[in-house]
N, C-alpha and C positions, 0 to 999 in steps of 0.2 A: 503494498499499499505506498502511494507517493502522496503526502498531499501538496504538493510542489509542484511543480514545472516539471516536463520530462523531459528528459534528457537525449538527445539524437542520437540511435544506434551509432557505432565506431567511436565514438568520439571518450577520451579520455575523462573519468568523472576524479574527483578531487577524496581522499581518502575517508575525509569527514561527510560528502555527502552519498558515497557509497555505501552506508551503511544504513538499513529499514530504517525509517523513522516510527519509533511507537504511536501505538495510540490516542498518548495522553498530549506528544507533543506537535502532533499533530491540530489536536481538539484546542489545545493552547494557541497554536497559530492562530485557527480559524477564527478563536476570542478575540484575539487582537487585533487581525485586521480588522473584523465586524467594528470592535470596539473604537477603531483609531477613525474607520470610516463612518461611523456615527458621530462622533466630534466633530470630524470635519466638517458633514454636513452641517449641524448642527449649528454651527460656529458660522458660517457662511450664510445660512437662512436667520438667522439673529440679529446677524448687522445689519440695520439698515440706515441708507444713508440720510433720507429726509423722513422727517416725522412732521407730518400734519399737524399744526400747534397754530392755535389763534391767539392774539398778541393785542394788548388794547390801542398802540398809536400802530400808524400807517404812514410811513414815507409816500407820499403822493407828488404828484406831478403830471407834468407834459411827458416824460422818462418813463414813470412809473406805471399811467395810468389810473384805473379805480381797481378795487380799492387800494392798490400799489403795493408798496415792499412792506407788508403787515410781522415786521420782526423787531418788536420794540415793545419793551417792557417798564418806559418810563417817557415824560413828555420832552426830558433833556435830552436821553439818551437819542431820541428821534431828532430834536434839531439839531446836535450835534452830527448827527451826520447830512443832516438839510444843509448843513453849514459848507456857503461857499457853490449853493449849486441851485438851479431854478425848481427848487423841491417847496413842498411842504409839509405841514405834520396834522395827521388828522385821525381821529375815531374810528378803526375799527369799526364800520356793521354788521361783522359775523358775532364780536364780542361784544359789541354795544347792544345786542339784539337777546340776546342769552339771558332769561329771568335770574335771578337772584336763588342760590338755594332758599329752600323750606326752616325758615324760622328766623330770618335776616329780616328788619326792618329796613323800608326804605325811610331816610329823615326823622325827628321826630316830634313830633306832634304838628 
């Protein structure tokens, strides 16, 4: 029983490969291959390059369109990015349209 690639007849094999592998070593090799493959697949599938998030402020203007580049948590952060360009900052309409969580009051009295 050979659990790795077969060699062509007539070729010389190394002495370490000429021994018949035991059932335990074949199972261990298969298990290690399966585990390594699973880790590689999960790592590749788990890493996403872009995550859809809605931030409260958007960089808007001629270059960005509407709603614009919505990557900013604070107005100051947005304004610092807009500095020196023909852009301005506005509230993200998707962020503003989300109702507040239950139990949170808007304003007092």
